[in-house]
N, C-alpha and C positions, 0 to 999 in steps of 0.2 A: 433209485429208479426214475428216470426223468419224466416230467409233465409231459401230459399229452400235448403234441404240436411242437415237440422240440426234435433239433437235426442238431447232429454234432458228428463231422467228419473230420479225421485227421489223417493228412500223409497221405491222400487219396490218390492212385496210379493205377491208370486205365490204359490197355495197350490192345491195339489189333495186328493181325498177321496182314502182312501185303497181299492182295488179291493176285496169286500164283495158282494156275489150275493143274494141280498134280494128282495122280492117281496115289491112293494112300501107300501102296509099297514104295512107289518111286519119292512121296513126301516124306516117308519114318527113312528112307536112305540118306534124300539131302538133310535131314535132320541130325541124323547120327553123324556125318559126314562134318555138318558143322559145329556140332557138338566136338567133336575129336580135334578139329583145329582151333574151337577156342573163341569162335565166333558164333554167328547166327542171330544177332541182335540186329543186325541191319534189315532183315525181315518183319521188323516190328515196328510198327507204326504207334507212337505215344500220343493217347487223345488228350488224356488227365497227366499232368505233372504234380505233385507234391502239391494237392490242391487241402486247404482247410475250410473249412465252412460250421459256423456256429450260428444256429437262428433260435431265438427265443417264440415261445408260444405266441400266436398275435401277430407276429411281426411279419411285415410284407417286406421282401426283397428281391430286387431285379438282376436279373443274367444278362450282360451286356456283352456281344462282340462279335467279329466277323463270322460268316459260314466257315464250320470246318475248325471254330475254335475251341468247340468241347462242351457246346452249353446244353445239347441236347442229351448228351452220353452221362454227362453230369445228371441230368433230370431222371433218366433209366437208371444210374445205380443208386439214385435217392428212393427210388419208388420199387427196388430188388430187383427189376428186367434185366439188368445185367450186376454180375458182380465184379467189385473192383478186383486190378490185380494184387495191389497191397493197401494197407493204412485199416484205420478203424472207421465204423459208422456204426451209428446209433439214431435211430429213426423211431419216436414215440406215438402209438395214437396209428389211427385209422389215416391213409392216404389215397385221395383221392387226384388221379392223374390224368392230365388230357395233354398227352404228348405228340398224338398225331391223329388227321381227322378221324381213322376208325380206331383209335385206341379203346380196347376194352370194350367195342361192339362185334358181335359175331354177325356176319352177312347172312347168315342162314337161320337165323331168329327173327323173331319179328320185333317194333321197335318194345312193344308191352315186355316181352321175354327178355328182352337185353337188360332195361331198367329191372328188375327183379335179379336178372343174373350179375348185375354189377351191385347191386345193395348186399349178396349174399357175399360177393368176393369181400366187400367191405366190412362184414361182420354183422351185418342188420339182417332182422329175420323179415318175413313176408308184410308183416303187420305194419313196422317201420317204413318199409317202401312202400304199401300202400297209401297211407297217412300222408304219403308227398306224392303218389304218381300225378295226382290232377292237376298239381303244380309244375312237376317237370313236362307234361304234355303241353301244359297251356305254355310255357315257358319257350318250348322248342318248334311252337307251332305247325305240330305233325299230327294233329287231333285226327285229321283224315286218312293219314298211313299209320296208325299206331299199330294194328294188326298186320300190318305188310310186313314182308321179308324185308331187312335192313339192306339187302343186295340191290332190291329195286330204289332203292331210295337216292338223290342227288346228293353230292359232296357237300351240298349246303345243308342237307337235310340231316346228315350223319353227322356234321360238327356242331349241329344245332342240338341235336338230341346227346350227343357225346357230354358237350359242355353243360348242359340243363341237369343232364342225371350225377355227373361229378360234382357239381356246385350245390344241388338240392339234398343232395343224402346226406349232407354235413359233414364233413370229413376233419378230422383235426387237422390236416394238413392238404394244401390245395397245389398240386403243382399244373402250371397253365405253360405249356408250348406255342411257338409262332403258328395258332390254328386259327385264331379269330381273322386273320386276313381273308381266310375263305366265305367269310358271312359279306352280308352288305353293312352299309355303313350304319344303318338302325339296328340290325341285331349286333353289331360290334359295342353299340350305345349300350344296350341290354347288357349286353356280356360285364363290362365294365361297371353299370350300376349292380349288375348282382355279385361282383365282385368285392363293393364296399360293403353291401351288407353283410356277405359271409365273413370277411375281415371285424366289421364291427359286432360278429358274434363271438370272435376269437379264436377263427379260424388262420393258421398259419399259412401265408403264400408265397411260392417262389415262380415267379412269372418270368418268363423270355419272350421277348418282342423285339420287334425293328422298328414299331411305333414307340419314339423314344419319349415323344410327350406324352402318351398314354402312361407309359412306364414311369415318368417323371410325378405324376398325378396320383399314381397308385401307389407306388413302391415310398419306403422311407429310406432304404437301403442298399447299394448296389453293388456289383460284384463285375468287375471287368474281365473276363477271361481272354487269352491271346495265347494262341497255340498250345492250349492246353494247362497253360499257367494262371493263374490268380494277380492279374497285372496291377488291381488297385481293387482296394473295399474300404467303402466308407458310405457318408451321406449321398444320397442318389445323385443331387444336382451336380457337386465337383467330379463323383464319377462320370457322368455322361460330358460334362463339360470336355472331360481328359479324352474319351471316347470321340467325340467329336473332331477335336482337333488331331486326333492319329488318324481317322478317316482324311482329313483334308490334308495332312501334310502325305499320306500315302498319294493320295489323287493327284496332290500337286507334283510330288516325285515323278508318277506314272506318266505327265503328258510331256511332249517335247513338241514345238511346233516348229514343223519342217514345207508347210504348203505355200502356194504361191501368197499368201497373206497370212500374216504373223502378227500376234499381238507381242511387243516388246516391255511395253511396262505399264502397269496400272498403278496409280497412286490414289488415295482417298485421303481427302483434308476438309475440317471444319473450314467455317468463312474467315477466322482471323488467326487460326491458331493448329495446328497439325490434329489436335486432339478434337474427337468426336462427342459430342453432347446429345442426349435423346432430346426431341420436338425441336432440334434447329438445324439448318442449313447444312448439306453435307456435297461436295464436289469431288466427283470420279473422273479424273483425267485419263485419256489411254491413247497408248501412244501405237499406233498401227504401220506396218512396212509391208511393203507390194513391189514384186519385181516386174509386174506390169499394170496396164490401167483394167479394172476388174468390174467398171462400171458400178451401178446403185446395188449396195448389199446392205442387208438388215443386220443390224449390232445389239445384240443381248447383252444385260449387264443385271443382274440377281445377287441377294443377299441370301444366305444361307446358316444355319446353325452348324454345317459342317459335311450334310449328306449332300447330294445333288439336287434336293427337291427345294427351291427359293423359297423365302418367306413370301418376298415379293419380287418383282421381274417388271425392268422398262425397256423398250424399245425404240431404235430411232432408224429411220433408213439413210444412209449417207452414198454417195460417191466417193469411191476412191481411184487414186491416182498412182503411177508408179510412184515411188517415194516412198516417204514418212508423211503419215497424216496425224495430228493431232484433236482428237474428240475430248471435249468435256459435256460430261452431263451433270445437271445441278439437281440435287434433292430440295425442294424447299422446305421439307421437316424429314426428320430423320425418325422414324417410328419403331424404333428399337431401345429396350431396356440397357441397364450396364449387364456388359458380359462381352465376349469375344465374338464375331462374327466373322462370315468369309463370304467374301464376293469371287463369283462365278462369272464366266463372258464368256461367249461366243459369236461369230460372222456365220451368215450363212447367204446364199445366192439362190433365192426359189428353193427347190428342193435339197441344194447342193451345201453341205456344211463345208465352210472353207475352212474356219477354225471350229474346231469341237466345242461342247460345253465342258468346260474347265477349271478348276480353283485358281484365280489370277491372283489374290491380295488378301493377307487377313487383317484385320480392323479392330479395334477395342474402342466401345463405347460407354462413356460415362454418364451414368442416371440412376433412375432409382431402378431398384428392383422388381421384378412383376411379384405381387403379394401371392403368398402360397395358402393354399385352401386346401387343410389336412385332411386327408382320406375324400377328397369331392371324387376321386375317378371320374376326370373330365378330360378331354382332351386340352393343355394348355395353349393359349395363346402366345404366340415367340415374338409379339408386337406389342408395343407399350402406347395405348391410345386414352391423352387424359381426359377426365368427366368429369363435370360438373352436376352434384346431387343435391336437388330442393325435396323437401318435404314437407307436406302441409296438414295440417289437421283441422 
C-alpha cells in the first residue's frame, strides 16, 4: 500500500487516433482493411511514449515542454480522466486537478453547489467542505456571485473558483496545468502563495507552466517532455537550463535573414578577455549588411534565458547605408548571474520589421549563483544586483 500523495508510473504509452471523419461503417471497413494489410499504425499519434514517473509524498515536480509535448495528456492520465494505452499507474490519495479553466466546474450549477460537488468527488463529506467554504469564497473573490450559475462567470472568475476549490479542500495530490495565465498578476501571486502553503502541509504538487521563473521557485524537481518522451529528469534548475537552451537552438535554426538589411554577425566580449563576468563591462558588436541606403533604423539588443521575452533590452537609432555597418554597444555593468544566456536582436524602421526579433548569439557568464529560497514560490529575478546591508540596534 503506497503512502497517500505517491505517484508511480512505468512505461506509460498514450495514443490518439488521427482526426479523420468517417461514418461508423466506413471507419470499421477501413480499420479491417488496415488490419488485413498489417498496417494501421500510421493513423495513430503517440502523445506519451514510455514515460516513467516516481513522485514521493510532499514533492513538487514541474513538467516543461513545448505545446503538444504531452504535458496535459500526462496530467489527465494521472487524474484518471484518460486511460493509458499501456503501462502501469499507481496514484495514492485524493487528487485535486486544475487542468483547464473549467475543470471540475459544472456551468449549470452555482459556485456554492460546485464547491460541494467537487468536495464530494474528492471523497469529503458536506461538513468538511462547509468548514473550508468561507476560505474558498474569500480566496476566489466571488462572494458577490457565489449563488449565481457558473455559466454566467467570466473566465477569470471560473479559474479563481476552480483553483480555490482544488487548493483549499486539501487533496493529497494537486495537479495544476497552465491555468494561472488567465488571472491577473495579483491573483497569480496569490495562487503561488497558496501552493506554498499546500506544499508545506505535505501535499504533492505536479505543476505545468510556461512561467519558468515561477516553476523554478516552486518545484524541486523537473521533467522535460519532448514529443511525448521524457527527455530529461532531475533537479529543476538544470532541467530548465537545458529546456531554455533547446528553445534558443530551435529559434535560431528557424530564422534565416534574407531581407534588405541583414545581421551577419554578433559578438559579445568582456573588456579585456572574451569571458563575461557578472557586474563587469561587456560589449556587443554587430555587423549589419544592407543592399541599399535605408536611412535611420532602430537597433534592438536584448538578453534572455532562452525564450523571446528579454531580461533587459537596449535600443539605439543609427543610419544604415549600402554595404557593411559595424555597431558596438557597451554595457557598463552586466547584471547577470552565472549561467548561459542568449542575445536577441532586431532592426526596425518605424512599424516595419527589417530584421525580426530573433536569437543571434549565446553567451556564458562567470559569476555568483542566484541565492535559492526553498519553497519561496516567488518569481525569481534572473538578474544579479549587488547590495550592501546594514543592521542597527
